[in-house]
N, C-alpha and C positions, 0 to 999 in steps of 0.2 A: 761217643766220645769225640771231641773236637780234634782235628788234626793240627799239627804244628803250624800249618799255613793259616788255619782259621783262628788260632790264638793270637791275641794282640801282644806285641812286645811291650814290656813295662817301660814307661817313659822315664826320663831323667827326674822329673818332678816327684815320682814315687819315692825315690831315694834321697831327695833333698829335704829330709826330715830328721828328727831325732832317731838315733840308732835303735833305741828301745822300741819305738813305734814300728820302725821298718822290720825289726826282727820278728815281731808278732805278726805283721802283715805278710811276711814272706812265707809263712806256713800255707801250704796249698799251691804256691807258685810253682811253675814248671821250669826245670832246668833243661836246656837243650844244648847238646854238644855235637858238632859235626867235624869229623876228622877222617881224612882219606876217603871221602865220599860216604862215610857211614855215620848215621845219626843215632844218638842215644837220648832218651827222654826220661825224666824222673820228677816226681812230686816232692817238694821239700817238706820234711816232717819234723825237723829239729834245727834250731838256730841258737846262737848266743850273741848278745850285744856287747860291744866294747865302746864306751861312751865318750872318751876323749881324755885330755890331759889329767883330769881329776880322778880317772879310773886307774887304780894301782895295778890292775891286771892287764892293761892295754900295752901294746908294743910302743905306743906313743904317749905313755904316762909322762907327767911333767918332769920326773927325775931323769928321764931318758932323752926327751926332746926329739928333734927331727934328725934322722939318720938316713944313710943310703938305703937301709933295709926297709924302714917304715915310710919312706917318702911317698909311696902311692896312697897312703892313708890321708895325706893332705891334698890329694887331687880331687878331680870332679866327682860328684856323686854318681852312682850307677856305673862305676868302673870296678875292675877286679883288683884285689890285693891278694897275691899268691906268694906264700913263703914256705920254706923248708923247715921241718922240725926233725931233730935227732939226726940230721944229715940224710934222712931216708924218705920222709913222707911230705908231700905237698899238701897244703891246706888252702882252701878257697874261701875268701872273704869278699863281701860287697861293701864298697865305700859309701858312706852316708853323710848327710849334712852338707853345709856350704864348703866351697873350696877354701883350703887353708885351715879347716878345723878337722883334726884327725880322729875320725870315728868310723867304725866298721861293724859288720855283722858276719860272724863265722857261720858257714853252712855246715852243720854237723852230720846230717843224715838225709838221705833221699830214698823214696820208694820208687823202684824202677817201674817204668811204664812201657817203654819200647826200646828195642835194641839189646835185650837181655843176652842174646848170644854173643854180642860184641863185648859186653861187660864181662861175661864169663871167660872169654878169651883173654881179656886184659888182666883179670884177677887171678887166673890160674885154675888148674884142674882141682876139683874137690871142694871148692868154695860154695857153700850153700847160698841159694838165691837170696835168702834173708840177709846174708852178710855182704852182698855185692857192694852196697853203698852205705853201710851202717857204720858211721864214724868218719871223721873228716879225711883221714889218709886213704881209706878204702874208697870213699866217694871220689876223690881226686883221681885215683888210678882208674876206676871204672869209667869215668867220664873224660879221661885223658886231659886232665887239667894240670899243667906244669908251669914253671916259672916263665915260660915263653908268653903266657897270658897275663903276666903281671902288668897292670895298668890298662888292660883291654876294656873298651866300652861294651857294656853288656846288652846293648841294643843291636849289636852287629855280630854276624858269624865270625869265628866258629863257636862262640859261647854266648848264649843269650838267656835272658830270663823272660818267661812268657806268662801272661795272666792265666791263672788256674781257677779252681772253684773256691770261693771264700770259705773259711773255716769258722764254724760256729764257736762262740765263746766257751760253751760248756764242754768243748772237746779239747781245749787248750790247757795244758799244765805248765806251771811256772816254777822254777827252782834255781838254786845256785849253779853257777857255771862249773864245768868239769876241768880238773887239772890245773887250776890257777893257784897262785901263791899270794896274790893280793886281792883285796875286796872279795874274800872267799864266800861271804854270805849274801852278796848282792843277788837278788832274784832276777837274773837276766838271761836265763836259759828258757827257751820256749819250745814246746814239743806237743805233738798229738798224743794225748794220754792213752788212746786205744790203739796206737800203731805198733805193729811188731817190727817195724823198720827203724825205730828209734835206737840210738846207740846204747843207751842204758835204760 
């Protein structure tokens, strides 16, 4: 298996595309987080695309417009959009498309590769390894992703996205997004059909 140093960092051009394409292609990509000298690595196994102002489920839907909260979605592709839900859980998104167009991909689940002992420490005693980063809130805690990283360029430490092993089309499942109240039937959730690390 390639080390983090051997994996190439995904260039900005990877993200400067339609959110739906990026969401599919992020499957198999490696998430790398380094904090306090400790690195955690995981393979992305589940994503959701949020397409822009015409997407009723997006934080930047036309009825909402640009706000202080969603402003990072209008920023450069390949940067992080990190927000808090229920006042408790951070969620990590990747901004896509051109500057000024608010689209992003939510990273819903990751298969841990390295640094499991660090993830266990962050997630608390008694959490099964399968649940360390299964779901966006759990993932953010395991990889120590907080609002401090909102707007962070994902080509630079402490949070980077690295090239992984491409995922064959027959391993990818597609379905509606989870927990949305608008555009509920849009097939914009992508996940590895055979992965036990997927959130549902």
